[in-house]
Structures are given as structure tokens and as C-alpha cells.
KOLGU-4560 file (N, C-alpha, C; in nm, 3 decimals, padded with zeros to 5 digits):
<recs>
<n_xx: 00.430 n_yy: 02.150 n_zz: 00.223 ca_xx: 00.338 ca_yy: 02.039 ca_zz: 00.147 c_xx: 00.204 c_yy: 02.064 c_zz: 00.218 mol: A seq: 1 type: MET>
<n_xx: 00.123 n_yy: 02.049 n_zz: 00.144 ca_xx: -00.011 ca_yy: 02.067 ca_zz: 00.181 c_xx: -00.067 c_yy: 01.931 c_zz: 00.254 mol: A seq: 2 type: LYS>
<n_xx: -00.137 n_yy: 01.929 n_zz: 00.360 ca_xx: -00.178 ca_yy: 01.816 ca_zz: 00.447 c_xx: -00.249 c_yy: 01.710 c_zz: 00.351 mol: A seq: 3 type: ASP>
<n_xx: -00.302 n_yy: 01.752 n_zz: 00.251 ca_xx: -00.405 ca_yy: 01.665 ca_zz: 00.164 c_xx: -00.334 c_yy: 01.631 c_zz: 00.025 mol: A seq: 4 type: ASN>
<n_xx: -00.196 n_yy: 01.661 n_zz: 00.017 ca_xx: -00.129 ca_yy: 01.636 ca_zz: -00.116 c_xx: -00.081 c_yy: 01.482 c_zz: -00.114 mol: A seq: 5 type: ASN>
<n_xx: -00.163 n_yy: 01.389 n_zz: -00.159 ca_xx: -00.140 ca_yy: 01.253 ca_zz: -00.135 c_xx: -00.032 c_yy: 01.213 c_zz: -00.251 mol: A seq: 6 type: ARG>
<n_xx: -00.028 n_yy: 01.287 n_zz: -00.355 ca_xx: 00.092 ca_yy: 01.255 ca_zz: -00.454 c_xx: 00.226 c_yy: 01.293 c_zz: -00.392 mol: A seq: 7 type: GLY>
<n_xx: 00.240 n_yy: 01.400 n_zz: -00.331 ca_xx: 00.371 ca_yy: 01.442 ca_zz: -00.273 c_xx: 00.404 c_yy: 01.350 c_zz: -00.150 mol: A seq: 8 type: GLU>
<n_xx: 00.320 n_yy: 01.315 n_zz: -00.077 ca_xx: 00.331 ca_yy: 01.219 ca_zz: 00.046 c_xx: 00.389 c_yy: 01.077 c_zz: -00.025 mol: A seq: 9 type: LYS>
<n_xx: 00.326 n_yy: 01.034 n_zz: -00.130 ca_xx: 00.353 ca_yy: 00.914 ca_zz: -00.194 c_xx: 00.494 c_yy: 00.909 c_zz: -00.251 mol: A seq: 10 type: ALA>
<n_xx: 00.519 n_yy: 01.014 n_zz: -00.303 ca_xx: 00.656 ca_yy: 01.038 ca_zz: -00.381 c_xx: 00.776 c_yy: 01.038 c_zz: -00.267 mol: A seq: 11 type: TYR>
<n_xx: 00.748 n_yy: 01.097 n_zz: -00.161 ca_xx: 00.834 ca_yy: 01.110 ca_zz: -00.050 c_xx: 00.863 c_yy: 00.967 c_zz: 00.012 mol: A seq: 12 type: ASN>
<n_xx: 00.758 n_yy: 00.883 n_zz: 00.015 ca_xx: 00.767 ca_yy: 00.740 ca_zz: 00.064 c_xx: 00.856 c_yy: 00.674 c_zz: -00.039 mol: A seq: 13 type: GLN>
<n_xx: 00.836 n_yy: 00.686 n_zz: -00.174 ca_xx: 00.921 ca_yy: 00.644 ca_zz: -00.265 c_xx: 01.067 c_yy: 00.685 c_zz: -00.259 mol: A seq: 14 type: LEU>
<n_xx: 01.078 n_yy: 00.802 n_zz: -00.250 ca_xx: 01.217 ca_yy: 00.859 ca_zz: -00.238 c_xx: 01.297 c_yy: 00.817 c_zz: -00.117 mol: A seq: 15 type: SER>
<n_xx: 01.226 n_yy: 00.782 n_zz: 00.012 ca_xx: 01.289 ca_yy: 00.730 ca_zz: 00.116 c_xx: 01.327 c_yy: 00.582 c_zz: 00.080 mol: A seq: 16 type: ASP>
<n_xx: 01.245 n_yy: 00.508 n_zz: 00.012 ca_xx: 01.264 ca_yy: 00.368 ca_zz: -00.023 c_xx: 01.392 c_yy: 00.369 c_zz: -00.120 mol: A seq: 17 type: PHE>
<n_xx: 01.401 n_yy: 00.457 n_zz: -00.214 ca_xx: 01.516 ca_yy: 00.463 ca_zz: -00.306 c_xx: 01.631 c_yy: 00.514 c_zz: -00.249 mol: A seq: 18 type: LEU>
<n_xx: 01.625 n_yy: 00.591 n_zz: -00.137 ca_xx: 01.742 ca_yy: 00.652 ca_zz: -00.068 c_xx: 01.828 c_yy: 00.535 c_zz: -00.011 mol: A seq: 19 type: ASN>
<n_xx: 01.753 n_yy: 00.425 n_zz: 00.037 ca_xx: 01.823 ca_yy: 00.326 ca_zz: 00.111 c_xx: 01.827 c_yy: 00.186 c_zz: 00.039 mol: A seq: 20 type: GLY>
<n_xx: 01.765 n_yy: 00.180 n_zz: -00.077 ca_xx: 01.742 ca_yy: 00.044 ca_zz: -00.137 c_xx: 01.867 c_yy: -00.009 c_zz: -00.211 mol: A seq: 21 type: CYS>
<n_xx: 01.865 n_yy: -00.138 n_zz: -00.228 ca_xx: 01.965 ca_yy: -00.205 ca_zz: -00.317 c_xx: 01.890 c_yy: -00.255 c_zz: -00.453 mol: A seq: 22 type: MET>
<n_xx: 01.974 n_yy: -00.301 n_zz: -00.546 ca_xx: 01.899 ca_yy: -00.356 ca_zz: -00.666 c_xx: 01.798 c_yy: -00.466 c_zz: -00.647 mol: A seq: 23 type: ILE>
<n_xx: 01.834 n_yy: -00.551 n_zz: -00.541 ca_xx: 01.737 ca_yy: -00.659 ca_zz: -00.501 c_xx: 01.605 c_yy: -00.587 c_zz: -00.445 mol: A seq: 24 type: ASP>
<n_xx: 01.615 n_yy: -00.493 n_zz: -00.379 ca_xx: 01.489 ca_yy: -00.429 ca_zz: -00.321 c_xx: 01.407 c_yy: -00.382 c_zz: -00.455 mol: A seq: 25 type: ASP>
<n_xx: 01.483 n_yy: -00.317 n_zz: -00.551 ca_xx: 01.412 ca_yy: -00.279 ca_zz: -00.669 c_xx: 01.343 c_yy: -00.376 c_zz: -00.739 mol: A seq: 26 type: MET>
<n_xx: 01.412 n_yy: -00.490 n_zz: -00.758 ca_xx: 01.369 ca_yy: -00.616 ca_zz: -00.820 c_xx: 01.235 c_yy: -00.669 c_zz: -00.741 mol: A seq: 27 type: LYS>
<n_xx: 01.236 n_yy: -00.662 n_zz: -00.603 ca_xx: 01.131 ca_yy: -00.695 ca_zz: -00.532 c_xx: 00.994 c_yy: -00.608 c_zz: -00.558 mol: A seq: 28 type: ASP>
<n_xx: 01.038 n_yy: -00.480 n_zz: -00.566 ca_xx: 00.921 ca_yy: -00.382 ca_zz: -00.589 c_xx: 00.861 c_yy: -00.413 c_zz: -00.724 mol: A seq: 29 type: PHE>
<n_xx: 00.942 n_yy: -00.439 n_zz: -00.826 ca_xx: 00.874 ca_yy: -00.466 ca_zz: -00.950 c_xx: 00.811 c_yy: -00.615 c_zz: -00.960 mol: A seq: 30 type: VAL>
<n_xx: 00.860 n_yy: -00.707 n_zz: -00.881 ca_xx: 00.792 ca_yy: -00.839 ca_zz: -00.854 c_xx: 00.664 c_yy: -00.815 c_zz: -00.808 mol: A seq: 31 type: GLU>
<n_xx: 00.660 n_yy: -00.732 n_zz: -00.688 ca_xx: 00.527 ca_yy: -00.707 ca_zz: -00.624 c_xx: 00.433 c_yy: -00.659 c_zz: -00.732 mol: A seq: 32 type: ALA>
<n_xx: 00.460 n_yy: -00.560 n_zz: -00.806 ca_xx: 00.365 ca_yy: -00.499 ca_zz: -00.905 c_xx: 00.300 c_yy: -00.611 c_zz: -01.000 mol: A seq: 33 type: SER>
<n_xx: 00.366 n_yy: -00.718 n_zz: -01.023 ca_xx: 00.308 ca_yy: -00.814 ca_zz: -01.090 c_xx: 00.177 c_yy: -00.879 c_zz: -01.038 mol: A seq: 34 type: ARG>
<n_xx: 00.185 n_yy: -00.880 n_zz: -00.906 ca_xx: 00.073 ca_yy: -00.927 ca_zz: -00.835 c_xx: -00.042 c_yy: -00.834 c_zz: -00.802 mol: A seq: 35 type: ARG>
<n_xx: -00.032 n_yy: -00.714 n_zz: -00.855 ca_xx: -00.133 ca_yy: -00.601 ca_zz: -00.831 c_xx: -00.236 c_yy: -00.623 c_zz: -00.938 mol: A seq: 36 type: ASP>
<n_xx: -00.354 n_yy: -00.562 n_zz: -00.913 ca_xx: -00.468 ca_yy: -00.559 ca_zz: -01.009 c_xx: -00.414 c_yy: -00.503 c_zz: -01.137 mol: A seq: 37 type: HIS>
<n_xx: -00.461 n_yy: -00.568 n_zz: -01.242 ca_xx: -00.413 ca_yy: -00.525 ca_zz: -01.389 c_xx: -00.449 c_yy: -00.383 c_zz: -01.408 mol: A seq: 38 type: ARG>
<n_xx: -00.571 n_yy: -00.324 n_zz: -01.367 ca_xx: -00.603 ca_yy: -00.186 ca_zz: -01.382 c_xx: -00.493 c_yy: -00.101 c_zz: -01.298 mol: A seq: 39 type: THR>
<n_xx: -00.457 n_yy: -00.137 n_zz: -01.191 ca_xx: -00.350 ca_yy: -00.068 ca_zz: -01.114 c_xx: -00.227 c_yy: -00.084 c_zz: -01.184 mol: A seq: 40 type: LEU>
<n_xx: -00.186 n_yy: -00.181 n_zz: -01.241 ca_xx: -00.062 ca_yy: -00.191 ca_zz: -01.330 c_xx: -00.064 c_yy: -00.090 c_zz: -01.431 mol: A seq: 41 type: GLN>
<n_xx: -00.172 n_yy: -00.090 n_zz: -01.502 ca_xx: -00.169 ca_yy: 00.027 ca_zz: -01.603 c_xx: -00.164 c_yy: 00.155 c_zz: -01.559 mol: A seq: 42 type: ALA>
<n_xx: -00.232 n_yy: 00.185 n_zz: -01.438 ca_xx: -00.235 ca_yy: 00.311 ca_zz: -01.389 c_xx: -00.077 c_yy: 00.348 c_zz: -01.341 mol: A seq: 43 type: LYS>
<n_xx: -00.012 n_yy: 00.241 n_zz: -01.278 ca_xx: 00.123 ca_yy: 00.269 ca_zz: -01.246 c_xx: 00.213 c_yy: 00.297 c_zz: -01.358 mol: A seq: 44 type: ALA>
<n_xx: 00.205 n_yy: 00.222 n_zz: -01.471 ca_xx: 00.257 ca_yy: 00.253 ca_zz: -01.587 c_xx: 00.234 c_yy: 00.383 c_zz: -01.655 mol: A seq: 45 type: PHE>
<n_xx: 00.120 n_yy: 00.432 n_zz: -01.644 ca_xx: 00.088 ca_yy: 00.582 ca_zz: -01.679 c_xx: 00.182 c_yy: 00.680 c_zz: -01.600 mol: A seq: 46 type: LYS>
<n_xx: 00.165 n_yy: 00.636 n_zz: -01.474 ca_xx: 00.246 ca_yy: 00.741 ca_zz: -01.374 c_xx: 00.387 c_yy: 00.744 c_zz: -01.409 mol: A seq: 47 type: LEU>
<n_xx: 00.445 n_yy: 00.609 n_zz: -01.444 ca_xx: 00.603 ca_yy: 00.603 ca_zz: -01.481 c_xx: 00.627 c_yy: 00.674 c_zz: -01.610 mol: A seq: 48 type: PHE>
<n_xx: 00.531 n_yy: 00.669 n_zz: -01.708 ca_xx: 00.555 ca_yy: 00.742 ca_zz: -01.826 c_xx: 00.544 c_yy: 00.885 c_zz: -01.807 mol: A seq: 49 type: MET>
<n_xx: 00.452 n_yy: 00.943 n_zz: -01.726 ca_xx: 00.430 ca_yy: 01.080 ca_zz: -01.681 c_xx: 00.579 c_yy: 01.129 c_zz: -01.637 mol: A seq: 50 type: MET>
<n_xx: 00.627 n_yy: 01.035 n_zz: -01.562 ca_xx: 00.755 ca_yy: 01.070 ca_zz: -01.480 c_xx: 00.868 c_yy: 01.075 c_zz: -01.591 mol: A seq: 51 type: TYR>
<n_xx: 00.883 n_yy: 00.971 n_zz: -01.681 ca_xx: 00.969 ca_yy: 00.975 ca_zz: -01.799 c_xx: 00.955 c_yy: 01.101 c_zz: -01.871 mol: A seq: 52 type: VAL>
<n_xx: 00.838 n_yy: 01.146 n_zz: -01.898 ca_xx: 00.800 ca_yy: 01.271 ca_zz: -01.997 c_xx: 00.857 c_yy: 01.404 c_zz: -01.930 mol: A seq: 53 type: GLU>
<n_xx: 00.840 n_yy: 01.408 n_zz: -01.794 ca_xx: 00.877 ca_yy: 01.511 ca_zz: -01.704 c_xx: 01.042 c_yy: 01.514 c_zz: -01.701 mol: A seq: 54 type: ASP>
<n_xx: 01.092 n_yy: 01.398 n_zz: -01.688 ca_xx: 01.236 ca_yy: 01.374 ca_zz: -01.660 c_xx: 01.295 c_yy: 01.434 c_zz: -01.791 mol: A seq: 55 type: THR>
<n_xx: 01.245 n_yy: 01.394 n_zz: -01.912 ca_xx: 01.286 ca_yy: 01.440 ca_zz: -02.036 c_xx: 01.317 c_yy: 01.594 c_zz: -02.052 mol: A seq: 56 type: ALA>
<n_xx: 01.242 n_yy: 01.667 n_zz: -01.978 ca_xx: 01.238 ca_yy: 01.811 ca_zz: -01.980 c_xx: 01.316 c_yy: 01.884 c_zz: -01.880 mol: A seq: 57 type: ASN>
<n_xx: 01.398 n_yy: 01.799 n_zz: -01.804 ca_xx: 01.486 ca_yy: 01.858 ca_zz: -01.692 c_xx: 01.610 c_yy: 01.890 c_zz: -01.731 mol: A seq: 58 type: ARG>
<n_xx: 01.675 n_yy: 01.981 n_zz: -01.666 ca_xx: 01.825 ca_yy: 02.000 ca_zz: -01.694 c_xx: 01.891 c_yy: 01.895 c_zz: -01.613 mol: A seq: 59 type: SER>
<n_xx: 02.019 n_yy: 01.879 n_zz: -01.640 ca_xx: 02.109 ca_yy: 01.749 ca_zz: -01.578 c_xx: 02.248 c_yy: 01.804 c_zz: -01.556 mol: A seq: 60 type: TYR>
<n_xx: 02.304 n_yy: 01.718 n_zz: -01.476 ca_xx: 02.444 ca_yy: 01.720 ca_zz: -01.442 c_xx: 02.479 c_yy: 01.582 c_zz: -01.436 mol: A seq: 61 type: ASP>
<n_xx: 02.601 n_yy: 01.539 n_zz: -01.385 ca_xx: 02.651 ca_yy: 01.414 ca_zz: -01.393 c_xx: 02.576 c_yy: 01.308 c_zz: -01.306 mol: A seq: 62 type: ALA>
<n_xx: 02.490 n_yy: 01.347 n_zz: -01.211 ca_xx: 02.422 ca_yy: 01.254 ca_zz: -01.144 c_xx: 02.296 c_yy: 01.209 c_zz: -01.206 mol: A seq: 63 type: ARG>
<n_xx: 02.220 n_yy: 01.292 n_zz: -01.287 ca_xx: 02.108 ca_yy: 01.241 ca_zz: -01.352 c_xx: 02.117 c_yy: 01.249 c_zz: -01.515 mol: A seq: 64 type: ASN>
<n_xx: 02.232 n_yy: 01.269 n_zz: -01.553 ca_xx: 02.245 ca_yy: 01.282 ca_zz: -01.704 c_xx: 02.186 c_yy: 01.153 c_zz: -01.781 mol: A seq: 65 type: GLU>
<n_xx: 02.238 n_yy: 01.046 n_zz: -01.745 ca_xx: 02.188 ca_yy: 00.933 ca_zz: -01.816 c_xx: 02.036 c_yy: 00.920 c_zz: -01.816 mol: A seq: 66 type: VAL>
<n_xx: 01.986 n_yy: 00.940 n_zz: -01.695 ca_xx: 01.825 ca_yy: 00.919 ca_zz: -01.684 c_xx: 01.768 c_yy: 01.018 c_zz: -01.780 mol: A seq: 67 type: ALA>
<n_xx: 01.811 n_yy: 01.153 n_zz: -01.785 ca_xx: 01.748 ca_yy: 01.257 ca_zz: -01.859 c_xx: 01.764 c_yy: 01.221 c_zz: -02.005 mol: A seq: 68 type: VAL>
<n_xx: 01.894 n_yy: 01.177 n_zz: -02.047 ca_xx: 01.912 ca_yy: 01.161 ca_zz: -02.182 c_xx: 01.823 c_yy: 01.031 c_zz: -02.235 mol: A seq: 69 type: LEU>
<n_xx: 01.835 n_yy: 00.935 n_zz: -02.141 ca_xx: 01.737 ca_yy: 00.816 ca_zz: -02.181 c_xx: 01.591 c_yy: 00.836 c_zz: -02.188 mol: A seq: 70 type: LYS>
<n_xx: 01.537 n_yy: 00.935 n_zz: -02.108 ca_xx: 01.412 ca_yy: 00.970 ca_zz: -02.095 c_xx: 01.379 c_yy: 01.056 c_zz: -02.227 mol: A seq: 71 type: ALA>
<n_xx: 01.473 n_yy: 01.141 n_zz: -02.278 ca_xx: 01.451 ca_yy: 01.213 ca_zz: -02.400 c_xx: 01.443 c_yy: 01.101 c_zz: -02.521 mol: A seq: 72 type: ARG>
<n_xx: 01.517 n_yy: 01.006 n_zz: -02.515 ca_xx: 01.546 ca_yy: 00.912 ca_zz: -02.604 c_xx: 01.403 c_yy: 00.845 c_zz: -02.630 mol: A seq: 73 type: ASN>
<n_xx: 01.349 n_yy: 00.800 n_zz: -02.513 ca_xx: 01.216 ca_yy: 00.739 ca_zz: -02.503 c_xx: 01.101 c_yy: 00.837 c_zz: -02.564 mol: A seq: 74 type: ILE>
<n_xx: 01.103 n_yy: 00.968 n_zz: -02.529 ca_xx: 01.002 ca_yy: 01.044 ca_zz: -02.567 c_xx: 01.000 c_yy: 01.083 c_zz: -02.722 mol: A seq: 75 type: THR>
<n_xx: 01.118 n_yy: 01.077 n_zz: -02.772 ca_xx: 01.139 ca_yy: 01.098 ca_zz: -02.916 c_xx: 01.095 c_yy: 00.989 c_zz: -03.003 mol: A seq: 76 type: ASP>
<n_xx: 01.089 n_yy: 00.866 n_zz: -02.929 ca_xx: 01.052 ca_yy: 00.745 ca_zz: -03.002 c_xx: 00.902 c_yy: 00.690 c_zz: -02.982 mol: A seq: 77 type: LYS>
<n_xx: 00.840 n_yy: 00.755 n_zz: -02.878 ca_xx: 00.713 ca_yy: 00.688 ca_zz: -02.843 c_xx: 00.614 c_yy: 00.809 c_zz: -02.857 mol: A seq: 78 type: VAL>
<n_xx: 00.519 n_yy: 00.801 n_zz: -02.957 ca_xx: 00.407 ca_yy: 00.886 ca_zz: -02.957 c_xx: 00.311 c_yy: 00.871 c_zz: -02.834 mol: A seq: 79 type: ASP>
<n_xx: 00.254 n_yy: 00.972 n_zz: -02.804 ca_xx: 00.141 ca_yy: 00.978 ca_zz: -02.701 c_xx: 00.181 c_yy: 00.899 c_zz: -02.588 mol: A seq: 80 type: ASN>
<n_xx: 00.299 n_yy: 00.940 n_zz: -02.532 ca_xx: 00.362 ca_yy: 00.851 ca_zz: -02.415 c_xx: 00.269 c_yy: 00.835 c_zz: -02.301 mol: A seq: 81 type: LEU>
<n_xx: 00.181 n_yy: 00.924 n_zz: -02.258 ca_xx: 00.116 ca_yy: 00.925 ca_zz: -02.141 c_xx: -00.037 c_yy: 00.889 c_zz: -02.167 mol: A seq: 82 type: THR>
<n_xx: -00.067 n_yy: 00.851 n_zz: -02.296 ca_xx: -00.197 ca_yy: 00.815 ca_zz: -02.325 c_xx: -00.221 c_yy: 00.660 c_zz: -02.303 mol: A seq: 83 type: GLN>
<n_xx: -00.228 n_yy: 00.618 n_zz: -02.173 ca_xx: -00.248 ca_yy: 00.489 ca_zz: -02.144 c_xx: -00.386 c_yy: 00.471 c_zz: -02.076 mol: A seq: 84 type: ILE>
<n_xx: -00.468 n_yy: 00.389 n_zz: -02.150 ca_xx: -00.598 ca_yy: 00.376 ca_zz: -02.099 c_xx: -00.591 c_yy: 00.264 c_zz: -01.991 mol: A seq: 85 type: PRO>
<n_xx: -00.674 n_yy: 00.290 n_zz: -01.884 ca_xx: -00.704 ca_yy: 00.163 ca_zz: -01.784 c_xx: -00.860 c_yy: 00.153 c_zz: -01.752 mol: A seq: 86 type: TYR>
<n_xx: -00.893 n_yy: 00.024 n_zz: -01.739 ca_xx: -01.030 ca_yy: -00.009 ca_zz: -01.714 c_xx: -01.051 c_yy: -00.055 c_zz: -01.578 mol: A seq: 87 type: ILE>
</recs>
């Protein structure tokens, strides 16, 4: 990892969170996002849609099959998935 790769560092922090969290922790994460600036809410949503789009193009096994198939279902139904403007 490059020292200046902020995206990879941020993902690693999220991955660490997910590795040990319970459903209530996830709910707290979502609830905290409600209090963030609305522009940042839109930016986060764009990031999550980029993640969905990428997930739809992955191979899968039993561990991520549902996630990949749901991501494919979303991308099949939503046009311009990652075109989320933010102000």
C-alpha cells in the first residue's frame, strides 16, 4: 500500500470495523451518517453505489454469493447508478 493511498487506508479501517461488529454496531454506523452534512451523505451514497457496481462484477462463492447477486439485481434495475450529484 502506498503511504498516501487514503482510500485504501479508509477501507482497511472499515474492514476492521466489519470484522468485529455486530448488527447493532452497523445500525449505529447508519444512524451516525444521518447526522453528517448532507453533501457528505450524498458523497457516501455515491461511494456505496460505486461499491455495489464493482461488487456486481465480481466472481462469487457461498460467502459472497448473495451480495454479488443482489448487487447485480440493483445494477440491472438502476440506470446511471454512480451518477450522484453532490453540492
